[in-house]
N, C-alpha and C positions, 0 to 999 in steps of 0.2 A: 532600445530604451537611452530615457533620458539620463543623463549623467547625474541631475538632480536627484535621482530616485535615490532611496536607503539602502544600504544594504540588506537589512530587516525586508523593504518591498520588491527587492531582487531577491531575496530566500524561499519569501511566502509565495511568489511566482509562480520560480521554481517547482516549488512546492506543489504546489498545486496542478499545474502541468503534470507530473509525473502521478502523483495520485488519480489523473484524469486517465494516461495513458494504461495504469498498472490495473485500474478497474476494469476500463475496454479487454484488457487482457485477460482478465478473467472470465469475461463473457464468450471472447472468440478466441479460442486454440491454438489457431490456424493463422501462422504470420501473416502469408498472404492475404488473407481477407484483414484480420489486426490494421495493416500495413495504411492501408485503405484508410482504415476510421483514424489510424494516428494523426493519418495526413489532412484529414479533416478539424481535427482535433488543434492541432498546430496553425492552421488556416485561421481559425478564429482567433489566436492568440498572436498570431499576426495583424487580422485584420484591427484588435486595439492596442497595439503598439505603441502606437504615436498618443494615446490619449494619455494627457497630465494632468487632466483636472480633479479635484481629489472625490470631489462626491461623485462623478460620474465614475472614476475609478472604481469607488464602494457598492456603485450599484453593480458593475459589471460583475467583480467579485462575489456579492451577493446573488446573484444571479445564479456563477458557475456552481459555487458550492452548493445551491440547491438543487441545480439540475445534478449535480455530481451527487449528493444524499440522496436523491430520489432513482438514481439509477442502478446502486450501489448493488454488486453482487452477494447475494444470501448466503454462499457457500465461497467463499472468496479463494484464489488456488494459494496453495502453502507448500512453500517447496518441502521434498520429503526428510530434509535431515534439520528443519528448522521447529522451533518449538511448535507446538500445535500440526507439526506434519506428520506422514504417518510409520518416521523411521523415528522419528525424537524419542530417544531413548527405550529403544527398542531391544539392544542389548547390552543393558546397565550389567557392569561390570558388579561383581558377585562382593557383598562386604567384607571387611578384614576381620568383623567382630568375630569370638569365638562361636561355633556350633553348639548350641542347648539343644542336648537329647532330651525331647520331652518325655519319652518312653521309659527312659530310668528315673527322671526324676519323678516317676506317677508310682512305681515303686518303694521309693522310701519313706 
């Protein structure tokens, strides 16, 4: 990548690349198959590496975002201990508040 690109541009390209890889991993769990797809994604990024004209870049990004949006997995993988994962807050510690005895309160 040329040094004329801003750090924001580089961060955006990295983010797009990572999102594409992550989405592909949501579709293909087996790493050996995913690796081939990851290499195809990388090749696409490399093919556009030397594009410096802003309008051409905008078109490339627009197509890439549209492609990603059309291929987003309906139920993406979430690591178990992350928010939304299967283990998230499974064993929440009990509250420290005093225990309220509903039966005793009903008899008073």
